[in-house]
Chimera marker file (.cmm) of the C-alpha trace (Angstrom):
<marker_set name="trace">
<marker id="1" x="2.573" y="4.959" z="-5.154" r="1" g="1" b="0" radius="0.5"/>
<marker id="2" x="6.236" y="4.220" z="-4.701" r="1" g="1" b="0" radius="0.5"/>
<marker id="3" x="6.164" y="0.898" z="-2.828" r="1" g="1" b="0" radius="0.5"/>
<marker id="4" x="5.436" y="-1.230" z="-5.971" r="1" g="1" b="0" radius="0.5"/>
<marker id="5" x="2.829" y="-3.388" z="-4.194" r="1" g="1" b="0" radius="0.5"/>
<marker id="6" x="0.071" y="-5.016" z="-6.225" r="1" g="1" b="0" radius="0.5"/>
<marker id="7" x="-3.301" y="-3.470" z="-5.337" r="1" g="1" b="0" radius="0.5"/>
<marker id="8" x="-6.791" y="-4.633" z="-6.264" r="1" g="1" b="0" radius="0.5"/>
<marker id="9" x="-8.861" y="-1.587" z="-7.269" r="1" g="1" b="0" radius="0.5"/>
<marker id="10" x="-11.963" y="-3.114" z="-5.671" r="1" g="1" b="0" radius="0.5"/>
<marker id="11" x="-10.242" y="-3.021" z="-2.263" r="1" g="1" b="0" radius="0.5"/>
<marker id="12" x="-9.360" y="0.700" z="-2.320" r="1" g="1" b="0" radius="0.5"/>
<marker id="13" x="-11.488" y="2.789" z="0.047" r="1" g="1" b="0" radius="0.5"/>
<marker id="14" x="-13.211" y="5.903" z="-1.270" r="1" g="1" b="0" radius="0.5"/>
<marker id="15" x="-11.416" y="8.061" z="1.303" r="1" g="1" b="0" radius="0.5"/>
<marker id="16" x="-7.972" y="7.036" z="0.045" r="1" g="1" b="0" radius="0.5"/>
<marker id="17" x="-5.822" y="9.976" z="-1.124" r="1" g="1" b="0" radius="0.5"/>
<marker id="18" x="-3.076" y="7.946" z="-2.836" r="1" g="1" b="0" radius="0.5"/>
<marker id="19" x="-2.337" y="7.728" z="-6.546" r="1" g="1" b="0" radius="0.5"/>
<marker id="20" x="-1.948" y="4.273" z="-8.077" r="1" g="1" b="0" radius="0.5"/>
<marker id="21" x="-0.199" y="3.499" z="-11.319" r="1" g="1" b="0" radius="0.5"/>
<marker id="22" x="0.691" y="0.725" z="-13.725" r="1" g="1" b="0" radius="0.5"/>
<marker id="23" x="3.713" y="0.981" z="-16.003" r="1" g="1" b="0" radius="0.5"/>
<marker id="24" x="3.788" y="-1.386" z="-18.968" r="1" g="1" b="0" radius="0.5"/>
<marker id="25" x="5.804" y="-1.540" z="-22.214" r="1" g="1" b="0" radius="0.5"/>
<marker id="26" x="3.923" y="-0.423" z="-25.298" r="1" g="1" b="0" radius="0.5"/>
<marker id="27" x="5.750" y="-1.090" z="-28.565" r="1" g="1" b="0" radius="0.5"/>
<marker id="28" x="3.404" y="-1.127" z="-31.551" r="1" g="1" b="0" radius="0.5"/>
<marker id="29" x="6.308" y="-0.880" z="-34.037" r="1" g="1" b="0" radius="0.5"/>
<marker id="30" x="10.073" y="-0.405" z="-33.781" r="1" g="1" b="0" radius="0.5"/>
<marker id="31" x="9.887" y="2.540" z="-31.381" r="1" g="1" b="0" radius="0.5"/>
<marker id="32" x="10.073" y="1.565" z="-27.691" r="1" g="1" b="0" radius="0.5"/>
<marker id="33" x="7.468" y="3.336" z="-25.578" r="1" g="1" b="0" radius="0.5"/>
<marker id="34" x="6.004" y="3.000" z="-22.077" r="1" g="1" b="0" radius="0.5"/>
<marker id="35" x="2.329" y="3.250" z="-21.220" r="1" g="1" b="0" radius="0.5"/>
<marker id="36" x="1.634" y="4.635" z="-17.742" r="1" g="1" b="0" radius="0.5"/>
<marker id="37" x="-1.901" y="4.284" z="-16.393" r="1" g="1" b="0" radius="0.5"/>
<marker id="38" x="-2.858" y="6.198" z="-13.232" r="1" g="1" b="0" radius="0.5"/>
<marker id="39" x="-5.857" y="6.014" z="-10.891" r="1" g="1" b="0" radius="0.5"/>
<marker id="40" x="-6.800" y="8.302" z="-8.014" r="1" g="1" b="0" radius="0.5"/>
<marker id="41" x="-9.887" y="7.720" z="-5.820" r="1" g="1" b="0" radius="0.5"/>
<marker id="42" x="-9.878" y="11.449" z="-5.016" r="1" g="1" b="0" radius="0.5"/>
<marker id="43" x="-10.372" y="12.396" z="-8.674" r="1" g="1" b="0" radius="0.5"/>
<marker id="44" x="-12.738" y="9.492" z="-9.214" r="1" g="1" b="0" radius="0.5"/>
<marker id="45" x="-15.169" y="11.109" z="-6.751" r="1" g="1" b="0" radius="0.5"/>
<marker id="46" x="-14.861" y="14.412" z="-8.617" r="1" g="1" b="0" radius="0.5"/>
<link id1="1" id2="2" r="1" g="1" b="0" radius="0.2"/>
<link id1="2" id2="3" r="1" g="1" b="0" radius="0.2"/>
<link id1="3" id2="4" r="1" g="1" b="0" radius="0.2"/>
<link id1="4" id2="5" r="1" g="1" b="0" radius="0.2"/>
<link id1="5" id2="6" r="1" g="1" b="0" radius="0.2"/>
<link id1="6" id2="7" r="1" g="1" b="0" radius="0.2"/>
<link id1="7" id2="8" r="1" g="1" b="0" radius="0.2"/>
<link id1="8" id2="9" r="1" g="1" b="0" radius="0.2"/>
<link id1="9" id2="10" r="1" g="1" b="0" radius="0.2"/>
<link id1="10" id2="11" r="1" g="1" b="0" radius="0.2"/>
<link id1="11" id2="12" r="1" g="1" b="0" radius="0.2"/>
<link id1="12" id2="13" r="1" g="1" b="0" radius="0.2"/>
<link id1="13" id2="14" r="1" g="1" b="0" radius="0.2"/>
<link id1="14" id2="15" r="1" g="1" b="0" radius="0.2"/>
<link id1="15" id2="16" r="1" g="1" b="0" radius="0.2"/>
<link id1="16" id2="17" r="1" g="1" b="0" radius="0.2"/>
<link id1="17" id2="18" r="1" g="1" b="0" radius="0.2"/>
<link id1="18" id2="19" r="1" g="1" b="0" radius="0.2"/>
<link id1="19" id2="20" r="1" g="1" b="0" radius="0.2"/>
<link id1="20" id2="21" r="1" g="1" b="0" radius="0.2"/>
<link id1="21" id2="22" r="1" g="1" b="0" radius="0.2"/>
<link id1="22" id2="23" r="1" g="1" b="0" radius="0.2"/>
<link id1="23" id2="24" r="1" g="1" b="0" radius="0.2"/>
<link id1="24" id2="25" r="1" g="1" b="0" radius="0.2"/>
<link id1="25" id2="26" r="1" g="1" b="0" radius="0.2"/>
<link id1="26" id2="27" r="1" g="1" b="0" radius="0.2"/>
<link id1="27" id2="28" r="1" g="1" b="0" radius="0.2"/>
<link id1="28" id2="29" r="1" g="1" b="0" radius="0.2"/>
<link id1="29" id2="30" r="1" g="1" b="0" radius="0.2"/>
<link id1="30" id2="31" r="1" g="1" b="0" radius="0.2"/>
<link id1="31" id2="32" r="1" g="1" b="0" radius="0.2"/>
<link id1="32" id2="33" r="1" g="1" b="0" radius="0.2"/>
<link id1="33" id2="34" r="1" g="1" b="0" radius="0.2"/>
<link id1="34" id2="35" r="1" g="1" b="0" radius="0.2"/>
<link id1="35" id2="36" r="1" g="1" b="0" radius="0.2"/>
<link id1="36" id2="37" r="1" g="1" b="0" radius="0.2"/>
<link id1="37" id2="38" r="1" g="1" b="0" radius="0.2"/>
<link id1="38" id2="39" r="1" g="1" b="0" radius="0.2"/>
<link id1="39" id2="40" r="1" g="1" b="0" radius="0.2"/>
<link id1="40" id2="41" r="1" g="1" b="0" radius="0.2"/>
<link id1="41" id2="42" r="1" g="1" b="0" radius="0.2"/>
<link id1="42" id2="43" r="1" g="1" b="0" radius="0.2"/>
<link id1="43" id2="44" r="1" g="1" b="0" radius="0.2"/>
<link id1="44" id2="45" r="1" g="1" b="0" radius="0.2"/>
<link id1="45" id2="46" r="1" g="1" b="0" radius="0.2"/>
</marker_set>
């Protein structure tokens, strides 16, 4: 999660325990916001 490498979700194994994220700016109006999207294979199986 902290190495900032680009990862293709199709290449992640189902036994992986890591958490992946994407942080992108989200500014619909004048207020600056960040949108953080997370993915975990562990919770995907759940």
